[in-house]
Every structure is written in C-alpha cells, then in structure tokens.
N, C-alpha and C positions, 0 to 999 in steps of 0.2 A: 630496558628502555625507560626513560624518565617520563614524568607527567607534569604538565602545568595545571594548577588548580586555581580557578577564579572564585573569589569569595567577595562578599559585600561587608564593609566595615559598619560599625554602629553609626557613624556619621554619614553613611550613604555612599561613600567612595568605594570603588572597585579596586581590588588588588589581586596579584597572582603570586603564587609560590611555585618554584620548580622543585619537584621532589625526585629523588633518586629511586631506583628499584626497591630499596629497602624502606621507602616512605620518608626518609629524612629530608628536611628542607635544605636545599643547597643554594637557593637564591630567592630572595624576597623583593618584591617590587615596592615602589612608593604607591601612594593612593592616586586613583584616576577618577575624574569626574563622571566619565561615561564608560559603559561596557565596551563600545568600539575602541575607545582610546586604550583601554586595558588590553584588548585583543591585539591592537597595533604594537603595544609594548612587548607582548609575547613574540610576535613576528620579529621585532627588533632583536630580541634575545637570541632567537634561532639564527638570525643572520650574523650578528656580531660576535657570538660565542666562538666562531671559527677563527677569529683574529686575536692572537695573543696580546697584541698591543692595545686592545680594548679593555683588557683587565688592569685595573689600577690597584696595585698591591699596597696595602696600608697597614699602619700599626695604630691602634687606639691609644687614648691617653693612658689607659690602664696597662699598656704594654702588649695587649693581645692582638695578633695578626688577623686581618680580615681583607676582603677585596670588594671593589665595586666594578660592575660591568658597565661600560659607557657606550653610548650610541656614536655614530659618526659625527654628530654635532657636538659631542662632548658631554651630553646630558646623561646623568646616572639612570640606568634602567633597571638595575637590580643590585642588591647588597647581600653579602654573605653573612653567616653567623660569625661570632667571635671564636677564633681558634686558639688552642693551647700553644701550638708550635707553628713556625713558618712552613715546615714540611706538611703539616695538616692542612694549612691554608692552600698550599700549592696543590695538594691532592683534591681539595675542593674545586679549584679552578679546572683541574683536569676532568673532574666529574661533570661540571657544567659543560665543558667542551664536548664531552662524550654523550651526555644525556639530552641537551637542549635541541639539537637539529631535528631529530626524529620524534621528539616527545609529543604525546597526544595531549589534548586539552579536556579537562573535566570542569564544567561550570556548575558550581554550587551556590551561585549568587541569588538564585530565585527564592 
C-alpha cells in the first residue's frame, strides 16, 4: 500500500508526494498555500486516480516521458518523475492507480 507524505517547503507552501511500497515517489504535487488545501489535493488524487482519462501522458522537451494527473476541472494535481521509456511511464501510471486509493497519509510538515 502506498503512502502520501505531506511536507512544508522553504517558502511555506505545503506539498505531498505519493510513495509506492518501496519508498519511491510516484507522484508529486504542486505547492499549496494551506494544509487543508494540500489534504484536499490528496483526496482528489485518491478519487481521480481510478479514471484513466485523468492521466495526461506527456513527453518532455528532452524526449523523456512523464504524466500529469488532472482533477475533474482539468487542473493538474500531481506530476510524475521523468521516465526513460514509455513503458516505464505507463507502469508509473498503473502504480498510482494501485497505490493512491487506499494510501495512508503521513504529515511531516510540522
């Protein structure tokens, strides 16, 4: 089972990372102004990760594949790392789908 980890950035914003069982970060959020907003982002990931159409499969300028997970309103709620291959990116998407719905949350922002 995966785990969401909430941290606080140097600029005071909150962010979360979704980590797989092996501790690898499989999805990273943007910065949020408040902790409740960050927690809402986590709930949005849990909800939207079940819908394959919410995963926007992209290729970076350097040619590396990655993905964004979007909310119902189209806003990006999480971004993956850069992958070496399309197959690796697609495995990352499957990992988010499998880990996000039942993931626990660890708050390290204090």
